[in-house]
Biopython code that builds the backbone (N, CA, C, O; Angstrom):
import numpy as np
from Bio.PDB.StructureBuilder import StructureBuilder

atoms = [
    (1, "MET", "N", (106.943, 65.726, 90.939)),
    (1, "MET", "CA", (107.432, 64.435, 90.439)),
    (1, "MET", "C", (107.783, 64.564, 88.992)),
    (1, "MET", "O", (107.040, 65.205, 88.248)),
    (2, "ALA", "N", (108.871, 63.993, 88.548)),
    (2, "ALA", "CA", (109.302, 64.024, 87.170)),
    (2, "ALA", "C", (108.364, 63.279, 86.291)),
    (2, "ALA", "O", (107.791, 62.273, 86.710)),
    (3, "ASP", "N", (108.184, 63.738, 85.083)),
    (3, "ASP", "CA", (107.364, 63.057, 84.148)),
    (3, "ASP", "C", (108.074, 61.776, 83.709)),
    (3, "ASP", "O", (109.264, 61.787, 83.394)),
    (4, "THR", "N", (107.334, 60.692, 83.694)),
    (4, "THR", "CA", (107.915, 59.408, 83.304)),
    (4, "THR", "C", (106.998, 58.786, 82.190)),
    (4, "THR", "O", (105.780, 58.700, 82.348)),
    (5, "ASP", "N", (107.618, 58.374, 81.099)),
    (5, "ASP", "CA", (106.933, 57.717, 79.959)),
    (5, "ASP", "C", (107.376, 56.297, 79.923)),
    (5, "ASP", "O", (108.548, 55.995, 80.148)),
    (6, "TYR", "N", (106.402, 55.370, 79.627)),
    (6, "TYR", "CA", (106.818, 53.952, 79.482)),
    (6, "TYR", "C", (106.430, 53.477, 78.053)),
    (6, "TYR", "O", (105.430, 53.930, 77.496)),
    (7, "ARG", "N", (107.186, 52.619, 77.511)),
    (7, "ARG", "CA", (106.898, 52.079, 76.201)),
    (7, "ARG", "C", (107.228, 50.594, 76.226)),
    (7, "ARG", "O", (108.346, 50.200, 76.560)),
    (8, "ILE", "N", (106.264, 49.790, 75.876)),
    (8, "ILE", "CA", (106.480, 48.326, 75.819)),
    (8, "ILE", "C", (106.982, 47.921, 74.487)),
    (8, "ILE", "O", (106.382, 48.274, 73.471)),
    (9, "VAL", "N", (108.079, 47.178, 74.440)),
    (9, "VAL", "CA", (108.820, 46.778, 73.244)),
    (9, "VAL", "C", (108.752, 45.215, 73.102)),
    (9, "VAL", "O", (109.140, 44.501, 74.027)),
    (10, "HIS", "N", (108.293, 44.730, 72.025)),
    (10, "HIS", "CA", (108.289, 43.306, 71.719)),
    (10, "HIS", "C", (109.708, 42.955, 71.129)),
    (10, "HIS", "O", (110.064, 43.481, 70.075)),
    (11, "ARG", "N", (110.456, 42.139, 71.750)),
    (11, "ARG", "CA", (111.912, 41.870, 71.423)),
    (11, "ARG", "C", (111.919, 40.677, 70.426)),
    (11, "ARG", "O", (110.941, 39.949, 70.256)),
    (12, "GLU", "N", (113.081, 40.546, 69.796)),
    (12, "GLU", "CA", (113.267, 39.496, 68.809)),
    (12, "GLU", "C", (113.143, 38.062, 69.371)),
    (12, "GLU", "O", (112.766, 37.136, 68.653)),
    (13, "ASP", "N", (113.454, 37.910, 70.611)),
    (13, "ASP", "CA", (113.348, 36.597, 71.271)),
    (13, "ASP", "C", (111.886, 36.285, 71.761)),
    (13, "ASP", "O", (111.676, 35.312, 72.484)),
    (14, "ASP", "N", (110.931, 37.089, 71.374)),
    (14, "ASP", "CA", (109.542, 37.024, 71.800)),
    (14, "ASP", "C", (109.340, 37.400, 73.223)),
    (14, "ASP", "O", (108.250, 37.147, 73.736)),
    (15, "SER", "N", (110.298, 37.990, 73.931)),
    (15, "SER", "CA", (110.065, 38.513, 75.227)),
    (15, "SER", "C", (109.608, 39.936, 75.101)),
    (15, "SER", "O", (109.506, 40.465, 73.994)),
    (16, "PHE", "N", (109.318, 40.590, 76.268)),
    (16, "PHE", "CA", (108.961, 42.035, 76.209)),
    (16, "PHE", "C", (109.832, 42.773, 77.094)),
    (16, "PHE", "O", (110.351, 42.207, 78.056)),
    (17, "ALA", "N", (110.041, 44.060, 76.828)),
    (17, "ALA", "CA", (110.798, 44.937, 77.634)),
    (17, "ALA", "C", (110.010, 46.283, 77.771)),
    (17, "ALA", "O", (109.115, 46.569, 76.975)),
    (18, "VAL", "N", (110.352, 47.052, 78.748)),
    (18, "VAL", "CA", (109.768, 48.360, 78.998)),
    (18, "VAL", "C", (110.824, 49.408, 78.956)),
    (18, "VAL", "O", (111.772, 49.389, 79.741)),
    (19, "GLU", "N", (110.662, 50.357, 78.009)),
    (19, "GLU", "CA", (111.594, 51.492, 78.012)),
    (19, "GLU", "C", (110.986, 52.572, 78.855)),
    (19, "GLU", "O", (109.832, 52.963, 78.680)),
    (20, "ILE", "N", (111.811, 53.053, 79.797)),
    (20, "ILE", "CA", (111.413, 54.078, 80.785)),
    (20, "ILE", "C", (112.194, 55.337, 80.501)),
    (20, "ILE", "O", (113.424, 55.337, 80.532)),
    (21, "SER", "N", (111.475, 56.414, 80.223)),
    (21, "SER", "CA", (112.017, 57.763, 79.966)),
    (21, "SER", "C", (111.477, 58.718, 81.034)),
    (21, "SER", "O", (110.269, 58.909, 81.172)),
    (22, "THR", "N", (112.433, 59.324, 81.802)),
    (22, "THR", "CA", (112.082, 60.233, 82.825)),
    (22, "THR", "C", (112.775, 61.555, 82.504)),
    (22, "THR", "O", (113.967, 61.568, 82.196)),
    (23, "SER", "N", (112.070, 62.623, 82.570)),
    (23, "SER", "CA", (112.658, 63.933, 82.309)),
    (23, "SER", "C", (113.849, 64.177, 83.294)),
    (23, "SER", "O", (113.711, 63.975, 84.500)),
    (24, "GLY", "N", (114.984, 64.603, 82.765)),
    (24, "GLY", "CA", (116.108, 64.870, 83.635)),
    (24, "GLY", "C", (117.014, 63.659, 83.921)),
    (24, "GLY", "O", (117.996, 63.762, 84.656)),
    (25, "ALA", "N", (116.658, 62.505, 83.318)),
    (25, "ALA", "CA", (117.426, 61.236, 83.601)),
    (25, "ALA", "C", (117.681, 60.471, 82.297)),
    (25, "ALA", "O", (116.953, 60.636, 81.318)),
    (26, "LEU", "N", (118.676, 59.671, 82.297)),
    (26, "LEU", "CA", (118.913, 58.806, 81.129)),
    (26, "LEU", "C", (117.850, 57.734, 81.041)),
    (26, "LEU", "O", (117.349, 57.221, 82.042)),
    (27, "PRO", "N", (117.519, 57.411, 79.766)),
    (27, "PRO", "CA", (116.457, 56.329, 79.531)),
    (27, "PRO", "C", (117.038, 54.967, 80.164)),
    (27, "PRO", "O", (118.237, 54.702, 80.251)),
    (28, "GLN", "N", (116.046, 54.208, 80.560)),
    (28, "GLN", "CA", (116.362, 52.923, 81.087)),
    (28, "GLN", "C", (115.520, 51.815, 80.470)),
    (28, "GLN", "O", (114.521, 52.097, 79.809)),
    (29, "VAL", "N", (115.901, 50.579, 80.674)),
    (29, "VAL", "CA", (115.129, 49.464, 80.058)),
    (29, "VAL", "C", (114.968, 48.393, 81.129)),
    (29, "VAL", "O", (115.939, 47.986, 81.766)),
    (30, "ALA", "N", (113.719, 47.937, 81.320)),
    (30, "ALA", "CA", (113.391, 46.805, 82.209)),
    (30, "ALA", "C", (113.103, 45.674, 81.233)),
    (30, "ALA", "O", (112.147, 45.796, 80.467)),
    (31, "ALA", "N", (113.853, 44.594, 81.205)),
    (31, "ALA", "CA", (113.654, 43.531, 80.324)),
    (31, "ALA", "C", (113.356, 42.177, 80.891)),
    (31, "ALA", "O", (113.583, 41.953, 82.080)),
    (32, "GLY", "N", (112.865, 41.280, 80.112)),
    (32, "GLY", "CA", (112.772, 39.889, 80.559)),
    (32, "GLY", "C", (111.286, 39.523, 80.883)),
    (32, "GLY", "O", (111.046, 38.522, 81.557)),
    (33, "PHE", "N", (110.348, 40.277, 80.437)),
    (33, "PHE", "CA", (108.942, 39.902, 80.652)),
    (33, "PHE", "C", (108.446, 38.900, 79.643)),
    (33, "PHE", "O", (108.697, 39.054, 78.448)),
    (34, "ALA", "N", (107.760, 37.892, 80.085)),
    (34, "ALA", "CA", (107.311, 36.773, 79.163)),
    (34, "ALA", "C", (106.146, 37.205, 78.381)),
    (34, "ALA", "O", (105.988, 36.742, 77.251)),
    (35, "THR", "N", (105.318, 38.048, 78.874)),
    (35, "THR", "CA", (104.137, 38.551, 78.171)),
    (35, "THR", "C", (103.946, 40.082, 78.239)),
    (35, "THR", "O", (104.554, 40.724, 79.096)),
    (36, "GLU", "N", (103.147, 40.660, 77.391)),
    (36, "GLU", "CA", (102.904, 42.046, 77.397)),
    (36, "GLU", "C", (102.118, 42.392, 78.705)),
    (36, "GLU", "O", (102.343, 43.452, 79.289)),
    (37, "ASP", "N", (101.220, 41.519, 79.149)),
    (37, "ASP", "CA", (100.482, 41.738, 80.416)),
    (37, "ASP", "C", (101.438, 41.798, 81.601)),
    (37, "ASP", "O", (101.220, 42.559, 82.543)),
    (38, "ASP", "N", (102.524, 40.975, 81.549)),
    (38, "ASP", "CA", (103.574, 41.043, 82.661)),
    (38, "ASP", "C", (104.221, 42.433, 82.625)),
    (38, "ASP", "O", (104.430, 43.065, 83.661)),
    (39, "ALA", "N", (104.525, 42.884, 81.428)),
    (39, "ALA", "CA", (105.176, 44.241, 81.271)),
    (39, "ALA", "C", (104.213, 45.356, 81.840)),
    (39, "ALA", "O", (104.627, 46.268, 82.556)),
    (40, "LYS", "N", (102.940, 45.213, 81.474)),
    (40, "LYS", "CA", (101.913, 46.194, 81.895)),
    (40, "LYS", "C", (101.779, 46.160, 83.456)),
    (40, "LYS", "O", (101.655, 47.196, 84.109)),
    (41, "GLY", "N", (101.809, 44.988, 83.983)),
    (41, "GLY", "CA", (101.724, 44.876, 85.496)),
    (41, "GLY", "C", (102.955, 45.517, 86.125)),
    (41, "GLY", "O", (102.837, 46.208, 87.137)),
    (42, "TRP", "N", (104.159, 45.295, 85.533)),
    (42, "TRP", "CA", (105.329, 45.934, 86.055)),
    (42, "TRP", "C", (105.204, 47.456, 86.039)),
    (42, "TRP", "O", (105.529, 48.140, 87.009)),
    (43, "ILE", "N", (104.718, 47.964, 84.896)),
    (43, "ILE", "CA", (104.557, 49.425, 84.821)),
    (43, "ILE", "C", (103.564, 50.007, 85.875)),
    (43, "ILE", "O", (103.805, 51.074, 86.441)),
    (44, "ALA", "N", (102.456, 49.287, 86.117)),
    (44, "ALA", "CA", (101.540, 49.704, 87.113)),
    (44, "ALA", "C", (102.235, 49.682, 88.542)),
    (44, "ALA", "O", (102.004, 50.574, 89.358)),
    (45, "GLN", "N", (103.016, 48.725, 88.788)),
    (45, "GLN", "CA", (103.705, 48.656, 90.069)),
    (45, "GLN", "C", (104.672, 49.788, 90.210)),
    (45, "GLN", "O", (104.737, 50.437, 91.254)),
    (46, "ASP", "N", (105.440, 50.037, 89.145)),
    (46, "ASP", "CA", (106.436, 51.108, 89.096)),
    (46, "ASP", "C", (105.756, 52.432, 89.373)),
    (46, "ASP", "O", (106.241, 53.235, 90.170)),
    (47, "GLN", "N", (104.643, 52.655, 88.719)),
    (47, "GLN", "CA", (103.922, 53.900, 88.946)),
    (47, "GLN", "C", (103.450, 54.033, 90.384)),
    (47, "GLN", "O", (103.536, 55.118, 90.959)),
    (48, "ARG", "N", (102.979, 53.011, 90.947)),
    (48, "ARG", "CA", (102.545, 52.996, 92.411)),
    (48, "ARG", "C", (103.720, 53.355, 93.313)),
    (48, "ARG", "O", (103.595, 54.188, 94.211)),
    (49, "LEU", "N", (104.852, 52.724, 93.067)),
    (49, "LEU", "CA", (106.060, 52.997, 93.904)),
    (49, "LEU", "C", (106.517, 54.424, 93.705)),
    (49, "LEU", "O", (106.938, 55.022, 94.695)),
    (50, "ARG", "N", (106.482, 55.034, 92.538)),
    (50, "ARG", "CA", (106.865, 56.383, 92.276)),
    (50, "ARG", "C", (105.937, 57.376, 93.102)),
    (50, "ARG", "O", (106.403, 58.354, 93.686)),
    (51, "VAL", "N", (104.688, 57.072, 93.104)),
    (51, "VAL", "CA", (103.683, 57.869, 93.814)),
    (51, "VAL", "C", (103.958, 57.747, 95.310)),
    (51, "VAL", "O", (103.947, 58.752, 96.020)),
    (52, "ALA", "N", (104.196, 56.580, 95.780)),
    (52, "ALA", "CA", (104.431, 56.307, 97.187)),
    (52, "ALA", "C", (105.716, 56.995, 97.656)),
    (52, "ALA", "O", (105.801, 57.424, 98.807)),
    (53, "ALA", "N", (106.713, 57.102, 96.777)),
    (53, "ALA", "CA", (108.021, 57.732, 97.135)),
    (53, "ALA", "C", (107.822, 59.213, 97.285)),
    (53, "ALA", "O", (108.542, 59.859, 98.046)),
    (54, "ASP", "N", (106.860, 59.770, 96.577)),
    (54, "ASP", "CA", (106.564, 61.202, 96.552)),
    (54, "ASP", "C", (105.038, 61.464, 96.506)),
    (54, "ASP", "O", (104.487, 61.908, 95.498)),
    (55, "PRO", "N", (104.417, 61.177, 97.601)),
    (55, "PRO", "CA", (102.898, 61.272, 97.626)),
    (55, "PRO", "C", (102.350, 62.659, 97.261)),
    (55, "PRO", "O", (101.228, 62.733, 96.760)),
    (56, "PHE", "N", (103.065, 63.741, 97.482)),
    (56, "PHE", "CA", (102.521, 65.034, 97.225)),
    (56, "PHE", "C", (102.910, 65.534, 95.824)),
    (56, "PHE", "O", (102.559, 66.647, 95.434)),
    (57, "GLY", "N", (103.616, 64.720, 95.100)),
    (57, "GLY", "CA", (103.946, 65.105, 93.728)),
    (57, "GLY", "C", (104.919, 66.242, 93.664)),
    (57, "GLY", "O", (104.895, 66.983, 92.681)),
    (58, "THR", "N", (105.802, 66.442, 94.668)),
    (58, "THR", "CA", (106.661, 67.566, 94.555)),
    (58, "THR", "C", (107.887, 67.269, 93.632)),
    (58, "THR", "O", (108.562, 66.248, 93.769)),
    (59, "PRO", "N", (108.124, 68.172, 92.732)),
    (59, "PRO", "CA", (109.194, 67.920, 91.843)),
    (59, "PRO", "C", (110.570, 67.801, 92.569)),
    (59, "PRO", "O", (110.799, 68.508, 93.551)),
    (60, "ALA", "N", (111.408, 66.990, 92.135)),
    (60, "ALA", "CA", (112.757, 66.815, 92.743)),
    (60, "ALA", "C", (113.479, 68.138, 92.769)),
    (60, "ALA", "O", (113.531, 68.875, 91.783)),
    (61, "GLY", "N", (114.028, 68.411, 93.920)),
    (61, "GLY", "CA", (114.859, 69.650, 94.012)),
    (61, "GLY", "C", (114.061, 70.917, 94.375)),
    (61, "GLY", "O", (114.632, 71.977, 94.634)),
    (62, "ARG", "N", (112.707, 70.774, 94.384)),
    (62, "ARG", "CA", (111.976, 71.947, 94.738)),
    (62, "ARG", "C", (111.554, 71.906, 96.263)),
    (62, "ARG", "O", (111.042, 70.893, 96.741)),
    (63, "ARG", "N", (111.771, 72.962, 96.951)),
    (63, "ARG", "CA", (111.495, 73.012, 98.403)),
    (63, "ARG", "C", (110.034, 73.498, 98.624)),
    (63, "ARG", "O", (109.494, 74.375, 97.950)),
    (64, "TRP", "N", (109.476, 72.835, 99.629)),
    (64, "TRP", "CA", (108.146, 73.299, 100.108)),
    (64, "TRP", "C", (108.336, 74.544, 100.896)),
    (64, "TRP", "O", (109.168, 74.626, 101.800)),
    (65, "ARG", "N", (107.541, 75.519, 100.531)),
    (65, "ARG", "CA", (107.748, 76.861, 101.229)),
    (65, "ARG", "C", (106.708, 77.200, 102.252)),
    (65, "ARG", "O", (106.804, 78.248, 102.890)),
    (66, "GLY", "N", (105.709, 76.357, 102.440)),
    (66, "GLY", "CA", (104.686, 76.651, 103.439)),
    (66, "GLY", "C", (103.854, 77.841, 103.145)),
    (66, "GLY", "O", (103.922, 78.394, 102.047)),
    (67, "PHE", "N", (103.050, 78.265, 104.117)),
    (67, "PHE", "CA", (102.150, 79.437, 103.939)),
    (67, "PHE", "C", (102.749, 80.716, 104.583)),
    (67, "PHE", "O", (102.134, 81.781, 104.529)),
]
sb = StructureBuilder()
sb.init_structure("model")
sb.init_model(0)
sb.init_chain("A")
sb.init_seg("    ")
for serial, (resi, resn, name, xyz) in enumerate(atoms, 1):
    if name == "N":
        sb.init_residue(resn, " ", resi, " ")
    sb.init_atom(name, np.array(xyz, "f"), 0.0, 1.0, " ", f" {name:<3s}", serial, name[0])
structure = sb.get_structure()
C-alpha cells in the first residue's frame, strides 16, 4: 500500500480541510469540514477504506508470487 500522509488545515473561513499526500500521486484536498474533529473522523474513515481496499498491504503494481 502506498504511504499516505494527512494534514489538517484551518482555513480562512474557519472551516477545516485535509491535505492528502500519497507517494506516487498528486496531492489532494478534502475541504468543507466544520470542525477539526470532523476532519479527524474523515481521516480515520479514509484510512479504514484504504486498508479494506488492500487488506494485505500489497503495494500497487507488485504481483504476489506465492511460495
